[in-house]
C-alpha positions in Angstrom: 122.3 101.3 102.5 119.9 99.0 100.7 118.0 100.1 97.5 114.3 99.4 97.7 111.2 99.9 95.6 107.8 100.6 97.1 105.0 99.5 94.7 101.9 101.4 95.8 98.4 100.0 94.9 95.7 102.2 93.5 97.6 105.5 93.2 96.4 107.9 90.5 93.3 105.9 89.8 89.9 106.6 91.1 90.0 109.3 93.9 93.6 108.5 95.0 95.3 111.2 93.0 98.7 112.4 94.2 101.6 114.1 92.5 104.9 112.2 92.4 106.6 115.3 93.7 104.4 115.2 96.8 105.0 111.5 97.2 108.8 112.0 96.9 108.6 114.8 99.5 106.7 112.6 101.9 109.5 110.0 101.7 112.2 112.5 102.1 110.4 113.9 105.2 110.6 110.4 106.7 114.4 110.5 106.1 114.6 108.0 103.2 117.5 108.8 100.9 117.9 109.0 97.1 114.2 109.1 96.6 113.0 108.7 93.0 109.7 107.9 91.3 109.3 105.8 88.2 106.2 106.3 86.1 103.3 108.2 87.7 101.6 105.1 89.2 103.3 104.9 92.6 106.7 103.3 92.1 109.1 104.8 94.6 112.8 104.0 94.7 114.7 104.8 97.9 117.7 103.9 100.0 117.4 102.9 103.6 119.1 100.7 106.2 118.5 97.0 105.5 115.4 95.8 107.3 112.4 93.5 106.8 110.2 94.9 104.1 107.0 94.2 106.0 107.8 96.9 108.6 108.3 99.4 105.7 105.0 98.4 104.2 103.2 99.2 107.4 105.1 102.5 107.7 104.1 103.6 104.2 100.4 102.6 104.7 100.4 104.8 107.8 102.3 107.6 106.0 99.8 107.7 103.1 96.8 107.8 105.5 98.2 110.5 107.7 99.7 112.8 105.0 97.3 112.3 102.1 94.2 110.6 103.6 94.7 107.7 101.2 94.2 104.1 102.3 96.5 102.0 100.3 98.9 99.1 100.3 102.6 99.2 99.3 104.6 96.1 98.4 108.2 96.9 99.3 111.0 94.8 97.6 114.8 95.2 97.6 116.8 95.2 94.4 117.3 91.4 94.4 113.6 90.8 95.0 112.7 93.1 92.1 115.2 91.3 89.9 113.7 88.0 90.9 110.2 89.2 90.1 111.3 90.1 86.6 113.7 87.1 85.9 111.7 84.4 87.6 108.4 85.2 86.0 107.9 82.2 83.7 106.0 84.2 81.1 108.7 86.9 80.6 109.8 86.6 77.0 106.9 84.3 76.1 103.9 86.6 76.4 103.7 90.2 75.4 105.5 92.5 77.8 102.6 94.7 78.5 100.3 91.6 79.2 102.8 89.8 81.5 102.6 90.9 85.1 104.0 90.3 88.5 101.4 90.8 91.2 103.3 91.7 94.4 101.5 90.3 97.5 101.6 91.5 101.1 102.5 88.0 102.2 103.4 84.5 100.9 100.2 83.0 99.4 98.9 79.7 100.9 99.4 76.9 98.4 95.9 75.6 98.9 94.4 79.0 98.4 96.5 79.4 95.2 95.3 76.1 93.9 91.7 77.2 94.5 92.4 80.4 92.7 93.6 78.5 89.7 90.7 76.1 89.8 88.1 78.9 90.2 89.6 80.8 87.3 90.0 77.8 84.9 86.8 78.5 83.0 86.8 82.3 83.3 89.5 83.2 80.7 92.8 82.4 78.9 95.1 83.8 81.6 97.8 81.6 83.1 99.0 82.0 86.7 102.1 80.8 88.5 103.1 81.3 92.1 106.3 83.0 93.2 107.8 84.4 96.5 105.2 86.8 97.9 104.0 87.2 94.3 101.9 85.8 91.5 103.1 85.7 87.9 100.3 86.3 85.4 100.1 86.3 81.6 96.9 88.2 80.7 97.1 86.9 77.1 94.4 89.2 75.8 95.0 92.2 78.1 94.2 93.3 81.6 91.3 95.6 80.7 89.0 92.8 79.5 90.2 90.1 81.9 87.9 88.6 84.5 91.0 87.7 86.5 90.8 90.9 88.6 92.7 91.9 91.7 89.4 91.6 93.7 88.9 88.1 92.4 92.5 87.2 93.3 92.5 88.9 96.7 89.2 87.2 97.8 90.7 83.8 97.1 94.2 84.4 98.5 93.0 86.5 101.5 95.7 89.1 100.9 96.2 92.3 98.9 98.5 92.8 96.0 99.6 95.3 93.3 100.7 94.4 89.8 103.3 95.7 87.4 104.0 94.5 83.9 107.4 93.3 82.9 108.0 96.4 80.8 107.6 98.6 83.9 109.7 96.2 86.0 112.5 96.3 83.5 112.5 100.2 83.7 112.4 100.1 87.5 115.2 97.5 87.7 117.4 99.5 85.4 117.0 102.6 87.6 117.7 100.6 90.8 
């Protein structure tokens, strides 16, 4: 069995409220094992046969729509990928842990689109951005709440969805994996 984490986007914000107990139960009904949630923002750890994570992402999007009437995206990563998202982030240990994020993407970003994102953001704020495997690494410097580097801004330029976690949360998730 392989240990995975599903990072759900937009859970427990806006109208997408769900208890973590209900989310765990939905995973268990789908026969995932050792299901555990970390923080009430849609981080679900589970064991399952090794398989490409893209298929799991599609399954979870369907599960959330069918069971909870919630349209969402889940980035699924195995333990090594979560470790890489934490350790390979060039801002980890440099910026403040709650301002340094990994934005998990649904697919590998196109390099030209990433370069356009960086160029378009250059005059918008102090944030720094680096590219990773199916991820962006971001130091929000002054905080996410006031930043003009929003998920919507990023998603429009990259043409794919993502969900972010700060390195403090990733360290907790990794420790539990």
